[in-house]
C-alpha positions as CSV (number, residue, x, y, z in Angstrom):
1,M,0.0,0.0,0.0
2,T,1.1,3.5,-0.8
3,Q,-0.4,7.0,-0.4
4,Q,0.0,10.2,-2.3
5,V,0.6,13.6,-0.6
6,R,1.9,17.0,-1.6
7,G,5.5,18.0,-1.1
8,V,8.0,20.7,-2.0
9,I,10.6,19.4,-4.6
10,A,13.9,21.0,-5.7
11,P,14.1,19.6,-9.2
12,G,17.6,20.8,-10.2
13,R,20.4,23.1,-9.2
14,D,19.2,26.6,-8.6
15,E,15.8,25.9,-10.1
16,P,12.7,27.2,-8.3
17,V,11.1,24.8,-6.0
18,R,7.6,23.5,-6.7
19,V,4.8,21.6,-5.1
20,E,4.5,18.1,-6.5
21,T,2.5,14.9,-5.7
22,I,4.8,12.4,-4.0
23,T,4.2,8.8,-3.1
24,I,4.8,7.5,0.4
25,P,5.2,3.8,1.0
26,D,3.9,2.0,4.0
27,P,6.6,1.9,6.7
28,G,8.9,-1.1,6.6
29,P,10.8,-2.6,9.5
30,G,12.2,0.1,11.8
31,E,10.4,2.9,9.9
32,A,7.5,5.3,10.6
33,V,5.2,7.5,8.6
34,V,4.7,11.0,10.2
35,R,2.0,13.4,9.4
36,I,3.8,16.8,9.4
37,Q,2.2,19.7,11.2
38,A,5.0,22.3,10.9
39,C,8.5,22.6,9.3
40,G,10.9,25.5,9.5
41,V,12.7,26.8,6.4
42,C,16.4,26.3,7.2
43,H,19.4,27.6,5.3
44,T,20.4,24.0,4.8
45,D,17.4,23.5,2.6
46,L,18.6,26.4,0.5
47,H,22.0,24.7,0.2
48,Y,20.2,21.6,-1.1
49,K,18.3,23.7,-3.7
50,Q,21.5,25.4,-4.8
51,G,23.4,22.0,-5.2
52,G,25.7,22.9,-2.3
53,I,25.2,19.5,-0.5
54,N,25.3,17.1,-3.5
55,D,23.7,16.5,-6.9
56,D,21.2,13.8,-5.9
57,F,18.3,15.7,-7.4
58,P,15.3,15.8,-7.2
59,F,15.3,16.6,-3.5
60,L,12.3,16.5,-1.2
61,L,13.1,19.5,1.0
62,G,12.4,20.3,4.7
63,H,13.9,18.7,7.8
64,E,13.2,21.0,10.8
65,A,9.8,19.5,11.7
66,A,7.3,18.3,14.2
67,G,4.2,16.1,13.6
68,T,2.2,13.1,14.6
69,V,3.1,9.5,14.0
70,E,0.6,8.0,11.6
71,S,1.9,4.4,11.3
72,I,4.9,2.3,12.3
73,G,6.7,-0.7,10.8
74,E,7.7,-4.0,12.1
75,G,9.9,-4.1,15.1
76,V,9.2,-0.5,16.2
77,T,8.4,-0.7,20.0
78,D,9.0,2.8,21.3
79,L,6.5,4.7,19.1
80,A,2.8,4.4,18.6
81,P,0.3,6.1,16.2
82,G,-0.7,9.4,17.6
83,D,2.6,10.2,19.3
84,F,3.7,13.9,18.9
85,V,7.3,13.9,17.7
86,I,10.1,16.2,16.7
87,L,12.1,14.8,13.7
88,N,15.9,14.6,14.0
89,W,18.5,13.8,11.3
90,R,20.9,11.8,13.5
91,A,19.1,8.5,14.5
92,V,21.9,6.8,16.5
93,C,22.7,3.2,15.9
94,G,23.6,2.1,19.4
95,Q,26.3,-0.2,18.2
96,C,29.2,1.8,16.8
97,R,32.3,2.6,18.9
98,A,31.0,6.1,19.9
99,C,27.6,4.7,21.1
100,L,29.3,1.8,22.9
101,R,31.6,4.3,24.7
102,G,28.5,6.2,26.0
103,R,28.9,9.1,23.5
104,P,26.0,8.5,21.1
105,W,25.9,12.2,20.1
106,Y,29.1,11.3,18.1
107,C,27.4,8.2,16.5
108,F,29.3,7.2,13.3
109,D,26.5,5.2,11.8
110,T,23.3,7.3,11.9
111,H,20.6,6.1,9.6
112,N,17.5,7.0,7.8
113,A,14.5,5.1,6.2
114,R,15.6,2.4,3.8
115,Q,12.6,2.8,1.4
116,K,12.4,5.6,-1.1
117,M,9.7,8.2,-1.5
118,T,9.0,8.9,-5.1
119,L,7.3,11.3,-7.5
120,A,4.1,10.0,-9.0
121,D,6.0,8.7,-12.1
122,G,8.3,6.6,-9.9
123,T,11.3,9.0,-9.8
124,E,13.1,8.4,-6.5
125,L,13.5,11.4,-4.2
126,T,16.4,12.3,-1.9
127,P,14.9,13.6,1.3
128,A,16.8,16.6,2.9
129,L,18.9,15.3,5.8
130,G,17.0,12.0,5.5
131,I,13.7,13.6,6.5
132,G,12.0,15.5,3.6
133,A,9.4,17.3,5.7
134,F,8.1,20.0,3.4
135,A,5.3,17.5,2.8
136,E,2.0,16.5,4.3
137,K,3.6,13.2,5.4
138,T,7.1,11.8,5.3
139,L,8.8,8.4,5.8
140,V,11.6,8.3,8.3
141,A,13.6,5.8,10.4
142,A,11.8,5.3,13.7
143,G,14.9,6.5,15.6
144,Q,14.5,9.9,13.9
145,C,11.3,10.5,15.9
146,T,11.6,12.0,19.4
147,K,8.5,12.1,21.5
148,V,7.8,15.4,23.4
149,D,5.0,17.1,25.2
150,P,2.0,17.2,22.8
151,A,0.9,20.5,24.3
152,A,3.8,22.3,22.6
153,S,3.1,24.3,19.5
154,P,4.3,22.3,16.4
155,A,5.7,25.5,14.9
156,V,7.9,26.0,17.9
157,A,8.8,22.4,18.6
158,G,10.0,21.7,15.0
159,L,12.7,24.3,15.3
160,L,14.5,22.0,17.7
161,G,15.0,19.6,14.9
162,C,17.9,21.6,13.5
163,G,18.9,25.2,13.9
164,V,17.7,26.1,17.4
165,M,19.1,22.8,18.8
166,A,22.4,23.4,16.9
167,G,22.8,26.8,18.5
168,I,21.7,26.0,22.0
169,G,23.8,22.8,22.0
170,A,26.9,24.7,20.7
171,A,26.7,26.7,23.9
172,V,25.5,24.2,26.5
173,N,26.9,20.9,25.2
174,T,30.0,21.7,23.0
175,G,31.1,25.0,24.6
176,N,30.3,24.0,28.2
177,V,29.3,27.6,29.0
178,G,29.1,27.9,32.8
179,R,27.8,30.3,35.4
180,G,29.6,33.7,35.2
181,D,31.3,33.0,31.9
182,T,31.8,35.6,29.2
183,V,30.6,34.5,25.7
184,A,30.8,36.0,22.3
185,V,28.7,34.9,19.4
186,I,29.8,35.8,15.9
187,G,26.9,35.7,13.4
188,C,23.4,36.4,14.7
189,G,21.0,34.4,12.5
190,G,18.8,31.7,13.9
191,V,21.7,29.5,15.0
192,G,23.7,32.3,16.5
193,D,20.6,33.7,18.4
194,A,20.0,30.1,19.7
195,A,23.6,30.1,21.0
196,I,22.8,33.3,22.8
197,V,19.7,31.7,24.4
198,G,21.8,28.6,25.3
199,S,24.5,30.8,26.9
200,R,21.9,32.7,28.9
201,L,20.3,29.4,30.0
202,A,23.7,28.2,31.2
203,G,24.3,31.3,33.3
204,A,26.7,33.4,31.3
205,A,27.3,36.8,32.9
206,R,28.1,38.6,29.7
207,I,27.0,37.7,26.1
208,I,28.4,39.7,23.3
209,A,26.6,39.5,19.9
210,V,28.6,40.3,16.7
211,D,27.1,40.8,13.3
212,V,27.2,43.2,10.3
213,D,23.4,43.9,10.4
214,D,22.0,46.2,13.1
215,R,18.6,44.5,12.7
216,K,20.1,41.2,13.7
217,L,21.9,42.8,16.6
218,A,18.6,44.2,17.9
219,K,17.1,40.8,17.8
220,A,20.1,39.3,19.5
221,T,19.5,41.8,22.3
222,E,15.9,40.7,22.6
223,V,16.9,37.0,23.1
224,G,19.6,37.7,25.7
225,A,22.7,39.4,24.4
226,T,24.1,41.9,26.9
227,H,26.3,43.8,24.4
228,T,26.5,44.1,20.7
229,V,29.3,44.8,18.1
230,N,28.7,45.7,14.5
231,S,31.8,44.3,12.8
232,R,31.3,46.6,9.8
233,T,32.2,49.6,11.9
234,A,34.4,48.1,14.6
235,D,37.1,45.5,14.9
236,P,35.3,42.6,16.6
237,V,38.4,41.2,18.2
238,E,39.3,44.6,19.8
239,A,35.7,45.3,20.8
240,I,35.3,41.9,22.5
241,R,38.6,42.4,24.3
242,E,37.5,45.9,25.5
243,L,34.3,44.5,26.8
244,T,36.2,41.7,28.7
245,G,38.8,43.8,30.5
246,G,41.3,43.2,27.8
247,F,41.3,39.4,28.1
248,G,38.8,38.1,25.6
249,A,35.8,35.8,26.0
250,D,35.8,32.5,27.8
251,V,33.8,30.9,25.0
252,V,33.5,32.3,21.4
253,I,30.9,30.7,19.2
254,E,31.3,31.1,15.5
255,A,28.0,30.8,13.7
256,V,28.9,31.9,10.2
257,G,31.3,29.3,8.9
258,R,33.9,31.4,7.2
259,P,37.7,31.5,7.7
260,E,37.6,35.2,8.4
261,T,35.1,35.0,11.2
262,Y,36.8,31.9,12.6
263,T,40.1,33.7,12.8
264,Q,38.3,36.5,14.6
265,A,36.8,34.0,17.0
266,F,40.3,32.5,17.6
267,Y,41.8,35.8,18.6
268,A,38.8,37.1,20.5
269,R,39.0,34.3,23.2
270,D,40.8,34.5,26.5
271,L,43.9,32.4,27.0
272,A,42.8,28.8,27.5
273,G,39.4,29.8,26.2
274,T,37.2,27.8,23.8
275,V,36.3,28.4,20.2
276,V,33.2,26.5,19.0
277,L,32.5,26.3,15.2
278,V,28.9,25.7,14.5
279,G,28.6,27.7,11.3
280,V,28.9,25.3,8.3
281,P,31.8,26.0,5.9
282,T,31.9,25.0,2.2
283,P,34.4,22.4,0.9
284,D,36.6,24.9,-0.7
285,M,37.4,27.0,2.4
286,R,40.8,26.9,4.0
287,L,42.1,28.2,7.3
288,E,45.5,29.5,8.1
289,L,46.7,30.2,11.6
290,P,50.2,30.4,13.0
291,L,50.8,27.1,14.7
292,L,52.7,28.9,17.5
293,D,49.5,30.9,18.3
294,V,47.5,27.7,18.4
295,F,50.0,26.2,20.8
296,G,50.6,29.4,22.8
297,R,47.0,30.4,23.4
298,G,46.0,27.0,24.7
299,G,42.4,26.1,25.3
300,S,40.1,24.2,22.9
301,L,39.1,24.5,19.3
302,K,35.9,22.5,18.8
303,S,33.4,21.9,16.1
304,S,29.7,21.4,17.1
305,W,27.8,18.7,15.1
306,Y,24.0,19.3,15.6
307,G,24.9,21.0,18.9
308,D,26.4,17.7,20.1
309,C,22.8,16.9,21.1
310,L,21.2,13.6,22.1
311,P,17.6,14.1,20.8
312,S,16.0,11.7,23.3
313,R,17.6,13.7,26.2
314,D,17.7,17.3,24.8
315,F,14.5,17.8,22.9
316,P,12.1,16.9,25.8
317,M,14.1,19.0,28.2
318,L,14.1,22.1,26.0
319,I,10.4,21.7,25.3
320,D,9.8,21.5,29.0
321,L,11.9,24.6,29.7
322,H,9.9,26.4,27.0
323,Q,6.6,25.3,28.4
324,Q,7.7,26.6,31.8
325,G,8.6,30.0,30.3
326,R,12.3,29.7,31.0
327,I,13.3,30.0,27.3
328,D,11.2,31.6,24.6
329,L,11.5,29.3,21.5
330,G,8.6,31.2,20.0
331,A,10.9,34.2,19.5
332,F,12.5,32.3,16.6
333,V,9.3,32.1,14.5
334,T,9.1,35.2,12.4
335,E,6.3,34.1,10.2
336,T,4.1,31.1,9.3
337,I,3.6,30.3,5.6
338,A,1.8,27.7,3.4
339,L,3.5,24.9,1.5
340,D,3.5,26.8,-1.8
341,E,5.4,29.8,-0.3
342,V,8.7,28.2,0.4
343,E,10.4,29.8,-2.7
344,Q,9.5,33.3,-1.3
345,A,10.7,32.3,2.1
346,F,14.1,31.5,0.6
347,A,14.3,35.0,-0.8
348,R,13.4,36.6,2.5
349,M,16.0,34.4,4.2
350,H,18.7,35.6,1.7
351,E,17.8,39.2,2.5
352,G,18.1,38.6,6.2
353,D,14.5,39.5,6.9
354,V,13.6,36.5,9.0
355,L,14.9,34.2,11.7
356,R,12.6,31.4,10.7
357,S,9.7,31.1,8.3
358,V,7.7,28.1,9.3
359,V,5.5,26.0,7.0
360,I,2.2,25.1,8.6
361,L,0.3,22.0,7.2
């Protein structure tokens, strides 16, 4: 048995996306079909559309999603139809060396559904990050479904599936921000602002937001930044040092993914401080740093994969904190849109007009 639903397809490199009829197979062993309720428009989806990830077109876009389990396949024991879930793109295997050492957030064998969703003519689709949630329903591995409080708004909950979790996790999990720390965040889009929220949640005393756009700096202040630096008009390294008594920040989170901003992050940290790279670079980028500076400044240079999160641990916790009013995940939702408005949402993203557009189904 199969069913047909509507979904947003990227047909080829830099071609406009379009809504097509897609075919969803019944879930096989270890799989689940999820009825999507909301899905954020993430920059990674734009990368897929532009061919920046790979050339496995056509793509079924969308991955930052929440919805309700509709059906499950053989062997699935921890999900049931009707469960409200956030989708994640790193379903851990439980058997690799990272999982067996108690570090499943570094799992080396994450997996997705084995069956393929297709266009009506049988053309196989590549789901973005193994999810493909700009659709009325999608097929995923059961391990990609994390149950959370069903009272949470789907538009808010889905954002934990990627960008917001990446930013909060970069601060809390990867950066180990602690009480009284000074933190600088370079790049104040959705991920950078989430890192500010995470730093505030962890008890940072001073949070310095750095960006080239005053609109983004204003939003960063709303979500918890204590100081702002416009790096078009000021040297961010010098500004961060001035704001930290000449020392630099304990933790600097780079949420842009460029060599220039990473170099700024490296020199803007205190001796023995931590740099966290959560911005995603492109394959052609190269970094040059004097090795003596890497040695002499000490500390840690870390990359943050998905906020080093464990979805089964972190998603329910953050939803609970949101429901208690301790973090405002709703602040990341700039607008809600329909399925056929994704192309326009990409344009607004490119102009820097939104933190997140969220498709409501």
